Every structure is written in structure tokens, then in C-alpha cells.
Backbone as a chain_set.jsonl record, in Angstrom:
{"seq": "MRTRLIGLAAAVALAALGAMAPAVQAVAPAIDGQTCVDGGGTVEYESTRGSWICVDGSYDGKPID", "coords": {"N": [[4.216, -41.001, -4.249], [4.985, -38.951, -2.466], [5.287, -36.862, -4.25], [2.681, -36.343, -5.002], [1.627, -35.426, -2.59], [3.108, -33.069, -2.212], [2.258, -31.654, -4.452], [-0.474, -31.417, -3.831], [-0.306, -29.87, -1.486], [0.798, -27.518, -2.554], [-1.276, -26.738, -4.271], [-3.339, -26.236, -2.436], [-2.195, -24.114, -0.995], [-1.971, -22.132, -3.013], [-4.688, -21.804, -3.619], [-5.618, -20.742, -1.217], [-4.221, -18.295, -1.145], [-5.314, -17.105, -3.412], [-7.964, -16.805, -2.598], [-7.668, -14.924, -0.621], [-6.914, -12.582, -1.902], [-9.047, -10.802, -2.955], [-10.039, -9.85, -0.508], [-7.865, -8.479, 0.589], [-7.584, -6.473, -1.298], [-9.967, -5.115, -0.884], [-9.55, -3.991, 1.574], [-7.684, -2.026, 1.121], [-7.573, 1.439, 1.093], [-9.518, 3.391, -1.068], [-9.48, 6.21, -3.254], [-11.115, 9.067, -4.75], [-11.074, 10.325, -8.158], [-10.864, 13.153, -8.265], [-9.781, 13.827, -5.787], [-7.271, 12.709, -6.069], [-6.188, 14.328, -8.143], [-6.323, 16.826, -6.872], [-4.4, 16.401, -4.95], [-2.099, 16.625, -6.371], [-1.555, 14.65, -8.217], [-2.032, 12.39, -11.054], [-4.671, 10.693, -12.744], [-4.501, 7.458, -13.857], [-4.799, 4.618, -16.055], [-4.101, 1.344, -15.171], [-3.069, -1.27, -16.843], [-2.144, -3.821, -16.182], [-3.317, -4.506, -13.773], [-5.883, -3.878, -14.354], [-7.278, -1.663, -13.491], [-7.907, 1.692, -12.232], [-5.492, 4.033, -11.094], [-3.853, 6.378, -8.887], [-1.25, 8.436, -9.86], [1.784, 9.774, -8.876], [2.076, 12.72, -6.764], [0.32, 13.304, -3.621], [-1.097, 10.964, -3.202], [0.096, 8.786, -4.435], [0.024, 5.748, -6.174], [-2.332, 4.836, -4.997], [-5.479, 3.151, -5.265], [-8.138, 4.105, -7.485], [-11.424, 4.935, -6.755]], "CA": [[3.3, -40.558, -3.218], [5.44, -37.657, -1.963], [5.031, -35.862, -5.288], [1.263, -36.003, -4.92], [1.428, -34.615, -1.388], [3.677, -31.746, -2.481], [1.335, -31.015, -5.393], [-1.691, -31.069, -3.093], [0.022, -28.754, -0.592], [0.943, -26.325, -3.392], [-2.61, -26.353, -4.747], [-4.062, -25.654, -1.295], [-1.586, -22.81, -0.704], [-2.381, -21.191, -4.062], [-6.117, -21.531, -3.457], [-5.767, -19.839, -0.067], [-3.763, -16.967, -1.557], [-6.311, -16.577, -4.35], [-9.156, -16.418, -1.844], [-7.356, -13.753, 0.2], [-6.639, -11.415, -2.735], [-10.12, -9.8, -2.934], [-10.147, -9.254, 0.826], [-6.765, -7.526, 0.727], [-7.907, -5.339, -2.16], [-11.073, -4.379, -0.274], [-9.025, -3.274, 2.732], [-6.923, -0.874, 0.65], [-8.449, 2.595, 0.945], [-9.572, 3.962, -2.411], [-9.799, 7.634, -3.308], [-11.74, 9.4, -6.028], [-10.177, 10.982, -9.095], [-10.658, 14.561, -7.929], [-8.864, 13.863, -4.65], [-5.946, 12.437, -6.636], [-5.746, 15.528, -8.861], [-6.108, 17.876, -5.873], [-3.164, 16.078, -4.243], [-0.966, 16.82, -7.26], [-1.319, 13.464, -9.03], [-2.842, 12.187, -12.247], [-5.391, 9.427, -12.769], [-4.059, 6.666, -15.006], [-5.261, 3.23, -16.099], [-3.031, 0.357, -15.062], [-3.592, -2.417, -17.573], [-1.779, -5.092, -15.554], [-4.32, -4.765, -12.732], [-7.218, -3.634, -14.89], [-7.942, -0.676, -12.64], [-7.386, 3.055, -12.261], [-4.693, 4.384, -9.93], [-3.324, 7.733, -8.818], [0.183, 8.432, -10.103], [2.458, 10.959, -8.341], [1.332, 13.5, -5.778], [0.155, 12.815, -2.243], [-1.779, 9.657, -3.163], [0.768, 7.935, -5.433], [-0.196, 4.315, -6.063], [-3.623, 4.499, -4.409], [-6.508, 2.831, -6.251], [-9.212, 5.085, -7.666], [-12.749, 4.347, -6.501]], "C": [[3.695, -39.172, -2.695], [5.156, -36.545, -2.961], [3.579, -35.416, -5.241], [0.984, -35.132, -3.703], [1.96, -33.196, -1.579], [2.763, -30.976, -3.432], [0.051, -30.578, -4.707], [-1.44, -29.869, -2.18], [0.168, -27.454, -1.386], [-0.405, -25.837, -3.881], [-3.418, -25.697, -3.637], [-3.515, -24.266, -0.971], [-1.994, -21.77, -1.741], [-3.859, -20.84, -3.964], [-6.355, -20.565, -2.293], [-5.33, -18.427, -0.428], [-4.76, -16.321, -2.514], [-7.566, -16.11, -3.644], [-8.913, -15.155, -1.028], [-7.207, -12.483, -0.632], [-7.783, -10.401, -2.754], [-10.266, -9.113, -1.576], [-9.067, -8.212, 1.045], [-7.057, -6.286, -0.105], [-9.016, -4.493, -1.547], [-10.599, -3.548, 0.914], [-8.285, -2.008, 2.308], [-7.865, 0.32, 0.448], [-8.372, 3.178, -0.466], [-9.942, 5.44, -2.308], [-10.528, 7.9, -4.621], [-10.757, 10.19, -6.878], [-9.874, 12.42, -8.739], [-9.69, 14.716, -6.76], [-7.433, 13.627, -5.12], [-5.382, 13.692, -7.305], [-5.461, 16.669, -7.883], [-4.813, 17.654, -5.094], [-1.934, 16.18, -5.13], [-0.656, 15.627, -8.146], [-2.168, 13.454, -10.284], [-3.491, 10.814, -12.167], [-4.994, 8.678, -14.036], [-4.571, 5.242, -14.884], [-4.057, 2.301, -16.054], [-3.536, -0.957, -15.647], [-3.24, -3.76, -16.931], [-2.767, -5.481, -14.458], [-5.743, -4.625, -13.261], [-7.996, -2.636, -14.051], [-7.277, 0.69, -12.793], [-6.632, 3.326, -10.979], [-4.273, 5.849, -10.012], [-1.804, 7.647, -8.958], [0.756, 9.786, -9.695], [1.569, 11.661, -7.313], [1.241, 12.821, -4.431], [-0.386, 11.402, -2.18], [-1.185, 8.675, -4.165], [0.535, 6.452, -5.167], [-1.528, 3.888, -5.484], [-4.632, 4.156, -5.508], [-7.594, 3.905, -6.295], [-10.55, 4.372, -7.535], [-13.703, 4.664, -7.632]], "O": [[2.832, -38.316, -2.503], [4.825, -35.424, -2.576], [3.283, -34.234, -5.423], [0.186, -34.197, -3.78], [1.327, -32.231, -1.151], [2.523, -29.784, -3.239], [-0.457, -29.488, -4.972], [-2.265, -28.958, -2.108], [-0.29, -26.403, -0.939], [-0.651, -24.631, -3.902], [-4.109, -24.706, -3.876], [-4.285, -23.343, -0.701], [-2.329, -20.641, -1.383], [-4.24, -19.694, -4.203], [-7.2, -19.675, -2.384], [-5.997, -17.461, -0.057], [-5.017, -15.12, -2.429], [-8.172, -15.118, -4.05], [-9.847, -14.396, -0.768], [-7.367, -11.39, -0.09], [-7.516, -9.212, -2.581], [-10.583, -7.926, -1.511], [-9.333, -7.162, 1.63], [-6.803, -5.166, 0.339], [-9.0, -3.269, -1.681], [-11.188, -2.512, 1.222], [-8.259, -1.027, 3.05], [-8.846, 0.216, -0.289], [-7.284, 3.425, -0.986], [-10.635, 5.855, -1.379], [-10.55, 7.043, -5.504], [-9.735, 10.666, -6.384], [-8.737, 12.866, -8.895], [-8.872, 15.636, -6.747], [-6.498, 14.263, -4.634], [-4.236, 14.072, -7.061], [-4.479, 17.394, -8.041], [-4.197, 18.613, -4.629], [-0.832, 15.855, -4.689], [0.403, 15.589, -8.771], [-2.927, 14.387, -10.546], [-2.926, 9.884, -11.59], [-5.132, 9.194, -15.145], [-4.757, 4.719, -13.785], [-3.108, 2.465, -16.821], [-4.329, -1.663, -15.025], [-3.964, -4.737, -17.117], [-3.021, -6.666, -14.244], [-6.687, -5.177, -12.695], [-9.215, -2.741, -13.912], [-6.218, 0.815, -13.407], [-7.058, 2.913, -9.901], [-4.333, 6.47, -11.073], [-1.154, 6.874, -8.255], [0.261, 10.827, -10.126], [0.449, 11.229, -7.043], [1.985, 11.887, -4.134], [-0.155, 10.702, -1.194], [-1.9, 7.82, -4.689], [0.812, 5.957, -4.074], [-1.837, 2.696, -5.474], [-4.642, 4.794, -6.561], [-7.922, 4.526, -5.284], [-10.767, 3.323, -8.141], [-14.862, 4.253, -7.594]]}, "num_chains": 1, "name": "protein.A"}
């Protein structure tokens, strides 16, 4: 019985984290590619996230809109 409760609690926690991920991503301010380049960075594709990001410069790590 305890194993089932622990499994249920873990499933609920993972579902809550999964539901929050898009909201957190939407809050992160995105910049455009030209702003990244103007700030001294380069636009690169990050395959682990499946998105474009700014690398180096003033906007290092920011997602590209």
C-alpha cells in the first residue's frame, strides 16, 4: 500500500512539474537574432532543447524569438 502511495505522489509531482514547464518558458524574455548579433553574440541551434539561443555577447543563453 505504501509503495502505491509513493508512486502516486511521484506521478502527481512529475505531472505538476510538466505542466509548469511551458509557463516558465513563456516567462523567459526572448530576443530576436539581430539583437543577439548586435550584442556581440551568435545565433545557434540547441538540439537538446530544440530551439535557437544566443551564444556569447550581452544576451548569452537567451532564447531567440
